[in-house]
C-alpha positions as CSV (number, residue, x, y, z in Angstrom):
1,M,-13.2,-121.6,-74.9
2,T,-10.5,-120.9,-72.3
3,H,-7.1,-121.4,-73.8
4,T,-3.4,-120.5,-73.6
5,T,-1.2,-118.9,-76.3
6,V,2.1,-117.0,-76.5
7,A,1.6,-113.7,-74.8
8,T,1.7,-110.3,-76.6
9,Y,2.6,-107.0,-75.1
10,G,-1.1,-106.1,-75.2
11,D,-1.8,-109.2,-73.0
12,I,0.9,-108.1,-70.6
13,T,-0.4,-104.6,-70.4
14,H,-4.0,-105.8,-69.8
15,V,-2.9,-108.2,-67.0
16,A,-0.6,-105.6,-65.5
17,F,-3.4,-103.0,-65.2
18,N,-5.8,-105.5,-63.8
19,A,-3.4,-107.6,-61.6
20,R,-4.5,-109.1,-58.3
21,G,-3.7,-107.1,-55.2
22,A,-1.4,-109.7,-53.8
23,D,0.6,-109.7,-57.1
24,V,0.9,-105.9,-57.1
25,Q,2.2,-106.0,-53.6
26,E,4.6,-108.8,-54.3
27,V,6.1,-106.9,-57.3
28,D,6.3,-103.7,-55.4
29,R,8.0,-105.4,-52.4
30,A,10.4,-107.3,-54.6
31,T,11.4,-104.7,-57.1
32,G,9.8,-101.3,-56.4
33,L,8.7,-101.3,-60.1
34,S,5.2,-101.0,-61.4
35,V,3.7,-104.4,-62.4
36,L,3.8,-103.3,-66.0
37,A,7.5,-102.5,-65.9
38,A,8.3,-105.7,-64.0
39,M,6.3,-107.8,-66.4
40,R,7.9,-106.2,-69.5
41,Y,11.3,-106.8,-68.1
42,S,10.4,-110.4,-67.2
43,A,9.0,-111.0,-70.6
44,E,12.2,-109.7,-72.3
45,V,14.5,-112.0,-70.3
46,S,12.3,-115.1,-70.3
47,D,12.7,-118.1,-72.6
48,E,9.0,-118.3,-73.0
49,V,6.0,-116.2,-71.9
50,N,2.4,-117.4,-72.2
51,V,-1.1,-116.1,-71.5
52,I,-4.3,-117.8,-70.4
53,R,-7.4,-116.3,-71.9
54,D,-11.0,-116.8,-70.7
55,A,-13.8,-118.0,-72.9
56,D,-14.3,-114.5,-74.3
57,G,-10.6,-114.2,-75.2
58,V,-9.7,-111.8,-72.3
59,P,-6.3,-112.5,-70.8
60,F,-6.2,-113.2,-67.1
61,C,-2.9,-114.8,-66.4
62,I,0.7,-114.3,-67.8
63,Y,3.4,-116.7,-66.9
64,G,6.9,-117.3,-68.0
65,C,10.3,-118.7,-67.1
66,A,13.8,-117.2,-67.5
67,S,17.1,-118.9,-67.4
68,N,19.1,-117.9,-64.3
69,P,22.3,-116.3,-65.8
70,D,24.2,-117.1,-62.5
71,I,23.2,-120.8,-62.1
72,E,23.5,-123.1,-65.1
73,G,20.3,-125.1,-65.7
74,E,18.2,-123.1,-63.3
75,G,14.8,-121.7,-64.5
76,V,13.2,-118.8,-62.8
77,P,9.4,-119.2,-63.2
78,W,7.0,-116.3,-62.6
79,M,3.3,-115.5,-62.9
80,I,0.9,-112.5,-62.6
81,A,-2.8,-112.9,-62.8
82,T,-6.0,-110.9,-62.5
83,D,-9.0,-111.7,-60.2
84,H,-10.5,-113.6,-63.2
85,L,-8.3,-116.5,-62.3
86,K,-10.8,-117.4,-59.6
87,E,-13.5,-118.1,-62.2
88,N,-11.1,-120.1,-64.3
89,R,-9.3,-121.9,-61.5
90,K,-9.8,-125.5,-62.8
91,F,-8.3,-124.7,-66.2
92,F,-5.6,-122.6,-64.7
93,H,-4.6,-125.5,-62.4
94,W,-4.5,-127.9,-65.4
95,V,-2.3,-125.4,-67.3
96,A,0.0,-124.9,-64.3
97,V,0.5,-128.6,-63.7
98,N,1.4,-129.3,-67.3
99,W,3.6,-126.2,-67.7
100,H,5.4,-127.1,-64.6
101,K,6.1,-130.7,-65.9
102,H,7.3,-129.1,-69.2
103,L,9.7,-126.8,-67.3
104,L,11.2,-129.8,-65.4
105,T,12.2,-131.2,-68.8
106,K,14.0,-128.0,-69.7
107,Y,15.8,-127.1,-66.5
108,T,17.5,-129.1,-63.7
109,T,16.2,-126.7,-61.0
110,L,13.3,-124.2,-60.7
111,A,13.6,-121.4,-58.2
112,N,12.3,-117.9,-57.4
113,F,11.1,-115.9,-54.5
114,A,7.5,-115.0,-53.3
115,D,6.2,-112.5,-50.9
116,A,6.1,-114.2,-47.5
117,D,2.6,-112.7,-47.0
118,N,1.3,-114.2,-50.2
119,T,0.1,-117.4,-48.5
120,E,-2.3,-118.4,-51.2
121,S,0.5,-118.4,-53.8
122,L,2.8,-120.2,-51.4
123,R,0.2,-123.0,-50.8
124,W,-0.3,-123.4,-54.5
125,L,3.5,-123.6,-55.2
126,A,3.8,-126.2,-52.4
127,S,1.0,-128.2,-54.1
128,L,3.1,-128.3,-57.3
129,G,5.9,-129.9,-55.3
130,Y,8.1,-126.8,-54.5
131,T,10.0,-126.7,-51.3
132,I,9.2,-123.4,-49.5
133,D,12.1,-122.0,-47.4
134,P,11.7,-120.0,-44.2
135,P,11.2,-116.3,-44.7
136,V,14.2,-113.9,-45.0
137,I,14.3,-110.2,-45.4
138,N,15.1,-108.9,-48.9
139,E,17.2,-105.8,-49.7
140,R,14.0,-103.7,-49.7
141,G,13.2,-104.7,-46.1
142,F,10.3,-107.1,-46.8
143,P,9.9,-110.8,-45.9
144,I,10.2,-113.2,-48.8
145,R,10.4,-116.9,-49.2
146,R,12.4,-118.8,-51.7
147,F,10.6,-121.7,-53.5
148,H,12.6,-124.3,-55.4
149,Q,12.5,-127.7,-56.9
150,C,15.1,-130.0,-58.4
151,V,14.4,-132.5,-61.2
152,W,16.3,-135.3,-59.3
């Protein structure tokens, strides 16, 4: 049965080494780090980090949220997935909607940045109610778009 649990470093490693191309590109453009290094860092600073496993127990999506140290009450959600997400899209969407509702009870604002070329992720974020800002160029020279949502 497809299910979600707290992520382990083994789960993070598996997803990092099998990450979707768009996620690899986004991490590279945003940080210049490997997906594994970025995910380990994100896991260390996050308030919670979870994994979605397929029916065989194989992890295919890691997601978490960190508190923004510069803005009180702001959560910084993030997610990396493998191509197995496509086969488990319905369950993934159910988890995402419910986790998103959960985050809105913990934080007053949710915000992060996405690669401006990652149109599939941006459409999905918009479907969850995020506002997607126009693209800007990040410090590494790539176009990114801020996504954000306030509780009120």
